[in-house]
Each structure stands twice: as structure tokens, then as C-alpha cells.
C-alpha beads as a LAMMPS data file, in Angstrom:
LAMMPS data file: protein, C-alpha beads

227 atoms
226 bonds

1 atom types
1 bond types

-500.0 500.0 xlo xhi
-500.0 500.0 ylo yhi
-500.0 500.0 zlo zhi

Masses

1 110.0

Atoms # bond

1 1 1 -394.952 151.994 -256.183
2 1 1 -395.847 155.649 -256.627
3 1 1 -396.934 156.972 -260.062
4 1 1 -395.157 160.099 -261.308
5 1 1 -396.478 162.091 -264.278
6 1 1 -393.913 163.805 -266.527
7 1 1 -395.276 166.634 -268.680
8 1 1 -392.414 167.624 -270.978
9 1 1 -392.243 168.123 -274.773
10 1 1 -388.594 167.103 -275.270
11 1 1 -388.544 163.316 -275.722
12 1 1 -384.851 162.941 -274.800
13 1 1 -385.481 164.636 -271.464
14 1 1 -388.594 162.532 -270.838
15 1 1 -386.614 159.344 -271.564
16 1 1 -383.812 160.453 -269.216
17 1 1 -386.199 161.218 -266.351
18 1 1 -388.213 158.071 -267.072
19 1 1 -385.109 155.877 -266.766
20 1 1 -383.926 157.346 -263.463
21 1 1 -387.384 157.382 -261.874
22 1 1 -387.940 153.738 -262.780
23 1 1 -384.507 152.886 -261.372
24 1 1 -385.677 154.517 -258.122
25 1 1 -388.799 152.354 -258.073
26 1 1 -391.434 154.759 -259.418
27 1 1 -394.150 154.162 -262.005
28 1 1 -393.921 156.719 -264.829
29 1 1 -396.734 158.306 -266.843
30 1 1 -395.779 160.542 -269.787
31 1 1 -397.345 163.473 -271.613
32 1 1 -395.689 165.580 -274.311
33 1 1 -397.883 168.697 -274.267
34 1 1 -399.794 170.718 -271.700
35 1 1 -403.322 169.774 -272.745
36 1 1 -402.752 165.997 -272.696
37 1 1 -400.734 166.344 -269.506
38 1 1 -403.616 168.104 -267.778
39 1 1 -405.998 165.403 -269.002
40 1 1 -403.753 162.600 -267.692
41 1 1 -403.309 164.382 -264.352
42 1 1 -407.076 164.537 -263.897
43 1 1 -407.602 160.903 -264.901
44 1 1 -404.575 159.228 -263.298
45 1 1 -404.228 161.318 -260.079
46 1 1 -400.435 160.738 -259.824
47 1 1 -398.531 161.139 -256.556
48 1 1 -396.401 163.908 -258.108
49 1 1 -396.131 165.832 -261.383
50 1 1 -392.892 166.930 -263.050
51 1 1 -394.022 169.871 -265.168
52 1 1 -392.072 171.779 -267.812
53 1 1 -392.794 175.502 -267.968
54 1 1 -392.620 175.893 -271.758
55 1 1 -395.051 173.481 -273.440
56 1 1 -397.039 173.286 -276.696
57 1 1 -400.851 173.433 -276.660
58 1 1 -400.970 174.808 -273.085
59 1 1 -398.015 176.211 -271.137
60 1 1 -396.898 174.886 -267.764
61 1 1 -398.171 177.888 -265.810
62 1 1 -401.705 177.394 -267.113
63 1 1 -401.526 173.651 -266.429
64 1 1 -400.402 174.349 -262.864
65 1 1 -403.125 176.955 -262.303
66 1 1 -405.782 174.575 -263.598
67 1 1 -404.602 171.721 -261.384
68 1 1 -404.408 173.893 -258.275
69 1 1 -407.900 175.343 -258.846
70 1 1 -409.491 171.876 -259.019
71 1 1 -410.284 170.260 -255.618
72 1 1 -409.587 166.814 -257.105
73 1 1 -406.021 167.663 -258.168
74 1 1 -404.956 170.632 -256.043
75 1 1 -403.135 168.469 -253.473
76 1 1 -400.879 166.808 -256.084
77 1 1 -397.324 168.156 -255.593
78 1 1 -395.760 169.820 -258.635
79 1 1 -392.037 169.990 -259.419
80 1 1 -391.383 172.652 -262.055
81 1 1 -388.787 171.758 -264.670
82 1 1 -387.653 174.723 -266.706
83 1 1 -384.817 176.263 -268.679
84 1 1 -385.681 179.607 -267.138
85 1 1 -383.343 180.163 -264.193
86 1 1 -384.203 183.793 -263.450
87 1 1 -385.544 184.434 -259.963
88 1 1 -388.769 185.974 -261.273
89 1 1 -389.638 182.723 -263.052
90 1 1 -389.056 180.697 -259.908
91 1 1 -391.231 183.066 -257.895
92 1 1 -394.031 182.875 -260.466
93 1 1 -393.864 179.087 -260.223
94 1 1 -394.229 179.181 -256.453
95 1 1 -396.983 181.792 -256.619
96 1 1 -399.168 179.533 -258.761
97 1 1 -398.643 176.551 -256.478
98 1 1 -395.469 174.684 -257.501
99 1 1 -393.719 172.904 -254.628
100 1 1 -390.182 173.035 -255.981
101 1 1 -388.239 173.620 -259.194
102 1 1 -385.235 172.286 -261.075
103 1 1 -383.587 174.230 -263.890
104 1 1 -382.204 172.733 -267.097
105 1 1 -379.606 171.386 -267.512
106 1 1 -380.109 169.300 -264.398
107 1 1 -378.639 166.302 -262.635
108 1 1 -381.002 163.292 -262.892
109 1 1 -379.821 162.204 -259.445
110 1 1 -380.727 165.589 -257.965
111 1 1 -384.121 165.451 -259.684
112 1 1 -384.910 162.064 -258.119
113 1 1 -383.763 163.325 -254.716
114 1 1 -386.085 166.333 -255.074
115 1 1 -388.991 164.052 -256.000
116 1 1 -388.363 161.885 -252.937
117 1 1 -388.050 164.945 -250.687
118 1 1 -391.379 166.367 -251.912
119 1 1 -393.142 163.033 -251.357
120 1 1 -391.690 162.813 -247.833
121 1 1 -393.075 166.262 -247.071
122 1 1 -396.493 165.146 -248.262
123 1 1 -396.580 162.191 -245.893
124 1 1 -397.074 163.447 -242.327
125 1 1 -395.506 161.129 -239.718
126 1 1 -397.877 159.753 -237.101
127 1 1 -395.976 161.439 -234.269
128 1 1 -396.997 164.864 -235.590
129 1 1 -399.694 165.989 -233.183
130 1 1 -402.599 168.371 -233.703
131 1 1 -401.564 172.010 -233.206
132 1 1 -403.992 174.695 -232.021
133 1 1 -403.039 178.369 -231.837
134 1 1 -406.045 180.580 -231.214
135 1 1 -408.293 179.976 -234.253
136 1 1 -405.562 178.181 -236.210
137 1 1 -405.762 174.370 -236.284
138 1 1 -403.123 172.201 -237.984
139 1 1 -404.003 168.519 -238.376
140 1 1 -400.995 166.561 -239.758
141 1 1 -402.858 163.238 -239.844
142 1 1 -405.334 164.659 -242.372
143 1 1 -402.915 167.215 -243.841
144 1 1 -405.449 169.975 -243.133
145 1 1 -405.240 173.555 -241.887
146 1 1 -408.167 175.694 -240.796
147 1 1 -408.676 179.140 -239.285
148 1 1 -411.878 179.695 -237.324
149 1 1 -413.263 176.466 -238.853
150 1 1 -412.557 177.621 -242.417
151 1 1 -410.220 175.333 -244.333
152 1 1 -407.048 176.909 -245.742
153 1 1 -405.651 175.139 -248.802
154 1 1 -401.861 174.787 -248.708
155 1 1 -399.378 172.978 -250.920
156 1 1 -397.409 170.112 -249.353
157 1 1 -394.419 172.429 -248.965
158 1 1 -396.443 175.260 -247.411
159 1 1 -397.995 172.791 -244.967
160 1 1 -394.607 171.424 -243.880
161 1 1 -393.227 174.961 -243.547
162 1 1 -396.146 176.030 -241.360
163 1 1 -395.814 172.881 -239.257
164 1 1 -392.101 173.481 -238.678
165 1 1 -392.692 177.088 -237.602
166 1 1 -395.669 176.370 -235.332
167 1 1 -394.273 173.229 -233.733
168 1 1 -391.224 175.250 -232.684
169 1 1 -393.036 178.522 -232.038
170 1 1 -391.065 181.116 -230.191
171 1 1 -387.813 179.753 -231.599
172 1 1 -385.956 181.365 -234.475
173 1 1 -385.378 179.091 -237.471
174 1 1 -382.755 180.186 -239.985
175 1 1 -383.354 179.856 -243.732
176 1 1 -380.727 177.103 -243.811
177 1 1 -382.543 175.115 -241.107
178 1 1 -385.871 175.527 -242.896
179 1 1 -384.359 174.458 -246.220
180 1 1 -382.994 171.331 -244.584
181 1 1 -386.151 170.412 -242.644
182 1 1 -388.779 171.404 -245.198
183 1 1 -387.083 170.968 -248.578
184 1 1 -384.556 168.323 -247.582
185 1 1 -381.504 170.135 -248.922
186 1 1 -379.292 173.068 -248.030
187 1 1 -377.736 175.409 -250.547
188 1 1 -377.177 179.133 -250.203
189 1 1 -378.568 179.884 -253.655
190 1 1 -381.988 178.568 -252.636
191 1 1 -382.436 180.799 -249.564
192 1 1 -384.858 183.045 -251.464
193 1 1 -387.057 179.992 -251.950
194 1 1 -387.860 180.194 -248.226
195 1 1 -388.689 183.912 -248.449
196 1 1 -391.092 183.344 -251.350
197 1 1 -392.938 180.566 -249.535
198 1 1 -393.116 182.572 -246.303
199 1 1 -394.707 185.484 -248.164
200 1 1 -397.283 183.234 -249.819
201 1 1 -397.995 181.444 -246.539
202 1 1 -398.635 184.762 -244.774
203 1 1 -401.087 185.747 -247.497
204 1 1 -403.019 182.500 -247.164
205 1 1 -403.165 182.743 -243.364
206 1 1 -404.621 186.249 -243.421
207 1 1 -404.398 187.948 -240.002
208 1 1 -402.750 184.821 -238.551
209 1 1 -399.902 185.447 -240.985
210 1 1 -398.786 188.288 -238.707
211 1 1 -397.641 185.633 -236.234
212 1 1 -394.804 184.726 -238.636
213 1 1 -392.063 187.174 -237.727
214 1 1 -389.004 188.042 -239.779
215 1 1 -385.742 188.520 -237.934
216 1 1 -383.603 190.261 -240.508
217 1 1 -380.301 188.566 -241.138
218 1 1 -381.327 185.616 -238.963
219 1 1 -384.522 183.860 -240.082
220 1 1 -388.167 183.405 -239.082
221 1 1 -390.214 182.449 -236.048
222 1 1 -393.858 181.904 -235.194
223 1 1 -394.486 184.014 -232.102
224 1 1 -396.092 182.414 -229.064
225 1 1 -398.410 185.184 -227.863
226 1 1 -399.988 188.313 -229.277
227 1 1 -397.982 191.420 -228.553

Bonds

1 1 1 2
2 1 2 3
3 1 3 4
4 1 4 5
5 1 5 6
6 1 6 7
7 1 7 8
8 1 8 9
9 1 9 10
10 1 10 11
11 1 11 12
12 1 12 13
13 1 13 14
14 1 14 15
15 1 15 16
16 1 16 17
17 1 17 18
18 1 18 19
19 1 19 20
20 1 20 21
21 1 21 22
22 1 22 23
23 1 23 24
24 1 24 25
25 1 25 26
26 1 26 27
27 1 27 28
28 1 28 29
29 1 29 30
30 1 30 31
31 1 31 32
32 1 32 33
33 1 33 34
34 1 34 35
35 1 35 36
36 1 36 37
37 1 37 38
38 1 38 39
39 1 39 40
40 1 40 41
41 1 41 42
42 1 42 43
43 1 43 44
44 1 44 45
45 1 45 46
46 1 46 47
47 1 47 48
48 1 48 49
49 1 49 50
50 1 50 51
51 1 51 52
52 1 52 53
53 1 53 54
54 1 54 55
55 1 55 56
56 1 56 57
57 1 57 58
58 1 58 59
59 1 59 60
60 1 60 61
61 1 61 62
62 1 62 63
63 1 63 64
64 1 64 65
65 1 65 66
66 1 66 67
67 1 67 68
68 1 68 69
69 1 69 70
70 1 70 71
71 1 71 72
72 1 72 73
73 1 73 74
74 1 74 75
75 1 75 76
76 1 76 77
77 1 77 78
78 1 78 79
79 1 79 80
80 1 80 81
81 1 81 82
82 1 82 83
83 1 83 84
84 1 84 85
85 1 85 86
86 1 86 87
87 1 87 88
88 1 88 89
89 1 89 90
90 1 90 91
91 1 91 92
92 1 92 93
93 1 93 94
94 1 94 95
95 1 95 96
96 1 96 97
97 1 97 98
98 1 98 99
99 1 99 100
100 1 100 101
101 1 101 102
102 1 102 103
103 1 103 104
104 1 104 105
105 1 105 106
106 1 106 107
107 1 107 108
108 1 108 109
109 1 109 110
110 1 110 111
111 1 111 112
112 1 112 113
113 1 113 114
114 1 114 115
115 1 115 116
116 1 116 117
117 1 117 118
118 1 118 119
119 1 119 120
120 1 120 121
121 1 121 122
122 1 122 123
123 1 123 124
124 1 124 125
125 1 125 126
126 1 126 127
127 1 127 128
128 1 128 129
129 1 129 130
130 1 130 131
131 1 131 132
132 1 132 133
133 1 133 134
134 1 134 135
135 1 135 136
136 1 136 137
137 1 137 138
138 1 138 139
139 1 139 140
140 1 140 141
141 1 141 142
142 1 142 143
143 1 143 144
144 1 144 145
145 1 145 146
146 1 146 147
147 1 147 148
148 1 148 149
149 1 149 150
150 1 150 151
151 1 151 152
152 1 152 153
153 1 153 154
154 1 154 155
155 1 155 156
156 1 156 157
157 1 157 158
158 1 158 159
159 1 159 160
160 1 160 161
161 1 161 162
162 1 162 163
163 1 163 164
164 1 164 165
165 1 165 166
166 1 166 167
167 1 167 168
168 1 168 169
169 1 169 170
170 1 170 171
171 1 171 172
172 1 172 173
173 1 173 174
174 1 174 175
175 1 175 176
176 1 176 177
177 1 177 178
178 1 178 179
179 1 179 180
180 1 180 181
181 1 181 182
182 1 182 183
183 1 183 184
184 1 184 185
185 1 185 186
186 1 186 187
187 1 187 188
188 1 188 189
189 1 189 190
190 1 190 191
191 1 191 192
192 1 192 193
193 1 193 194
194 1 194 195
195 1 195 196
196 1 196 197
197 1 197 198
198 1 198 199
199 1 199 200
200 1 200 201
201 1 201 202
202 1 202 203
203 1 203 204
204 1 204 205
205 1 205 206
206 1 206 207
207 1 207 208
208 1 208 209
209 1 209 210
210 1 210 211
211 1 211 212
212 1 212 213
213 1 213 214
214 1 214 215
215 1 215 216
216 1 216 217
217 1 217 218
218 1 218 219
219 1 219 220
220 1 220 221
221 1 221 222
222 1 222 223
223 1 223 224
224 1 224 225
225 1 225 226
226 1 226 227
């Protein structure tokens, strides 16, 4: 059974999420403010964190930044839970390392499905083989990426996105295909989610990020050879 940490200050929402996660077979850890949530994340090392953006003591953005800057917690996937539905807030969440987001009010069933999808992305199947492209090395068995022997730290979602692009390099993948294969759902309103992650992935890959090509109106591909 996988432990999930909920960091949320509204008790009714915590109880709702707690019930549905337990029904799905998860262990639930609770925190009602940012500071205690950060402390529990460091001590408990949960498999996933559901993190509200607006929190007392320490807001969700600062909690996320702190977790992602610590080698001991940076690989824990984070699902942002927020009342803020504006695109800029979603982008900020992704920029600081969140793997996905759900806006309030939300469907508990959808939330559980998102949690399961994130955890599936984190677990690399054995059939995923090592990928080498010039100085870029992707090792699914260890969930590691390096460029010229220097490790590149990616979120679970960024790793899965890079794997999808490189394992099918030369082929164009539409946003809808990437949403389905990487996030586990397809919905037109989430297409910009792909764009945000692609931009962040390019930044992390440095010069290798130029291999990710945008085909306007179509999608993305990882080119096979230097042009």
C-alpha cells in the first residue's frame, strides 16, 4: 500500500480525499498547514503529495520549491490542488516542479485517477530499454537522465515525456497523444499542459533541448540526427 500525503488546510476537503484514497487502497498522511506538511514530507517520504496552493504558515509554492531543492524529497511526485484555475497559476505550479494539478471544485474520482496515473508514470516498466542519443543517456530502470555524464534532475512527468519523445524519435507526436501516453488522460483544455512541460524540459536539457522540435498545429518530435 502506497502512502499519500495530503497538505490542505480545509478539513472537509482533507476528509473527502482521505475517504476516496483509502477506498482505492492507499495509506493517507495528513497535514493542515505548509510548515507541518513539509516536515511530514521529509520524515515520511510518501509516494506522492497532494498539495494545496494556498496554505497557512507556508504557502504551497514554497513547500514545493523546498521539496524539489532537497535531494531526499525532489523525486516525490506532487499533485497541486488549488482553487486558482487561471493558466498562469498552472504554469507557475509546473515551473516549480509540480507533476499535475486539479482545480477546486473537483471530482474525487478524477483526483484518484490522477494520483494513479502519476504513480504509473513514476514506475518505469522493465521493457523500457536504455536510450543513448549522442551525450544524452536515459536509464528507465534507475529513472535517471544524464548529459555528458552529468545527471539531469527531472520530475516523473518530465522523465516520461522525454522517454516518449526519444523512444519514438523522428516521429511526430500530437499533444493529444502525449496527454494520453504521459498523463493518462485526454482533454482539449489540458493541451497547454504539454507545451509548458516541453518548454521546461528543453531548458533542463540545455543544448540537447534543441532536438525537441515543434511542428506548429501538429505536435512535437525528437529529431533523429543533427541538421
